[in-house]
C-alpha positions in Angstrom: 50.8 -38.5 -93.9 47.5 -36.4 -94.5 47.0 -36.3 -91.2 50.3 -35.1 -90.2 50.1 -32.1 -92.8 46.7 -31.7 -91.4 48.1 -31.7 -87.9 51.1 -28.7 -88.6 48.4 -26.9 -90.4 46.8 -27.1 -86.8 50.0 -26.3 -85.1 51.0 -23.4 -87.7 47.4 -21.1 -87.2 48.2 -21.4 -83.3 51.4 -20.7 -83.6 50.4 -18.1 -86.0 47.0 -16.7 -84.1 49.5 -16.2 -80.0 52.7 -15.8 -82.2 55.9 -18.4 -81.5 57.6 -18.3 -79.1 60.7 -14.6 -79.1 57.4 -13.5 -81.1 56.0 -9.5 -80.3 52.9 -11.4 -81.1 52.9 -13.8 -77.7 55.4 -10.8 -75.7 52.1 -8.7 -75.5 49.7 -11.7 -75.2 51.5 -13.2 -71.3 51.9 -9.4 -70.1 48.0 -9.1 -71.3 47.6 -12.1 -69.4 49.9 -10.7 -66.4 48.6 -8.0 -66.1 45.4 -8.3 -65.3 45.8 -11.9 -62.5 47.7 -9.1 -61.2 44.9 -6.8 -61.4 42.9 -9.3 -60.2 45.0 -10.4 -57.2 44.9 -6.9 -55.8 41.3 -6.8 -56.1 40.7 -10.0 -54.4 42.9 -8.9 -51.6 41.5 -5.5 -51.2 38.1 -7.1 -50.8 39.1 -9.5 -48.5 40.3 -6.6 -45.8 39.1 -3.6 -46.8 35.2 -4.0 -48.4 32.1 -4.2 -45.1 29.3 -4.7 -46.2 26.8 -2.0 -44.7 23.9 -3.3 -43.2 21.1 -1.1 -42.5 19.5 -3.1 -39.5 20.6 -4.8 -35.9 19.0 -7.8 -37.6 21.7 -7.8 -40.5 25.2 -6.5 -39.0 23.6 -9.1 -36.1 23.8 -12.3 -39.0 27.2 -11.1 -40.0 28.6 -10.8 -36.2 27.3 -14.5 -35.4 30.1 -15.3 -38.2 32.1 -12.5 -38.0 32.3 -11.7 -41.9 33.1 -8.0 -42.3 30.0 -5.5 -41.8 29.0 -1.4 -41.1 26.2 -0.8 -38.9 24.7 2.3 -37.6 23.2 2.2 -34.0 20.9 5.6 -33.8 19.0 6.1 -30.0 19.9 8.3 -27.1 23.7 7.2 -28.6 24.6 6.9 -32.8 27.3 4.4 -32.4 29.4 2.9 -36.1 30.4 -0.6 -35.2 32.8 -2.3 -38.1 33.7 -6.2 -38.0 36.8 -5.9 -38.8 36.9 -10.1 -38.7 39.4 -12.8 -36.0 42.2 -11.5 -34.6 43.6 -13.4 -31.5 40.7 -15.5 -31.7 38.2 -13.5 -31.0 35.8 -11.4 -33.2 36.9 -8.0 -32.9 34.7 -5.4 -34.2 35.2 -1.7 -34.0 32.9 0.7 -31.9 33.2 4.8 -33.0 30.6 7.4 -30.9 29.3 9.5 -34.0 26.6 11.6 -31.7 26.6 11.4 -28.1 23.9 12.1 -25.7 22.0 15.6 -26.2 20.7 15.2 -22.5 24.0 15.0 -21.2 26.8 17.3 -22.4 29.6 14.7 -21.3 29.4 12.6 -23.9 29.2 14.6 -26.1 33.2 15.5 -25.2 33.7 12.0 -26.3 32.2 12.3 -29.7 34.5 10.8 -32.5 36.4 8.4 -30.2 36.6 4.6 -30.7 37.5 1.2 -29.4 37.4 -2.1 -30.3 35.9 -4.9 -28.7 37.4 -8.6 -28.9 34.6 -11.1 -28.5 34.5 -14.8 -28.7 33.1 -15.2 -31.5 29.3 -15.8 -31.8 28.4 -14.0 -29.1 25.3 -11.7 -30.8 25.7 -8.3 -28.6 26.2 -4.5 -28.3 29.7 -4.3 -28.9 29.1 -1.3 -25.8 27.3 -3.4 -23.7 29.9 -6.3 -23.0 32.6 -3.2 -22.1 34.9 -5.6 -20.7 36.0 -7.1 -24.2 37.1 -3.1 -25.3 40.1 -1.5 -25.3 40.6 2.5 -26.9 39.6 6.1 -25.7 36.3 5.6 -26.6 35.9 2.7 -23.3 37.7 5.1 -20.5 34.9 7.6 -22.1 32.3 5.7 -21.5 33.6 4.8 -18.1 34.6 8.2 -17.4 30.3 8.7 -17.8 28.8 5.9 -15.6 31.2 7.0 -12.6 30.0 10.5 -13.0 26.7 9.6 -13.0 27.0 7.0 -10.6 28.4 9.9 -8.0 25.6 12.4 -9.1 23.2 10.2 -8.0 25.3 8.7 -4.6 24.9 12.5 -4.3 21.4 13.3 -4.6 19.9 10.7 -2.5 23.2 10.8 0.1 20.0 11.9 2.4 17.7 8.9 1.7 20.4 6.3 2.0 22.0 8.2 5.4 17.8 7.3 6.6 18.5 4.2 5.6 20.6 3.1 7.7 
């Protein structure tokens, strides 16, 4: 019987700490757990879909692209591109490409600054997305294709005499 009294006193201590069923203390405790769980769930969803690792090197970006994990990278050169790995979409690795700054020596390229496209690269393929333009769609793709066609046209016109002599 001495054992039962110690068990009942332990039970009373637990009830006093958390409150008995229906008491305001227990209700506040349950609301606190519920709110904490909800906030944790919201954070995990946000982190999974909206958080990107900022890469400062091409190697870092390549590592994330290899596994198609969310990351951002800004590639500088004659043209400055921003890449965002969006994740797996329809079995391919989706990467958003945005032109931040066009080639300063090419006036036409500055007209497409701010445009973007989405490239659906095969999983595991590690390349600069704009180099594989066939996998891309969007306004930037059209602009880049127009630049290529324009450049080829200028080259043909400038070298028309050489081409004529060759025939």
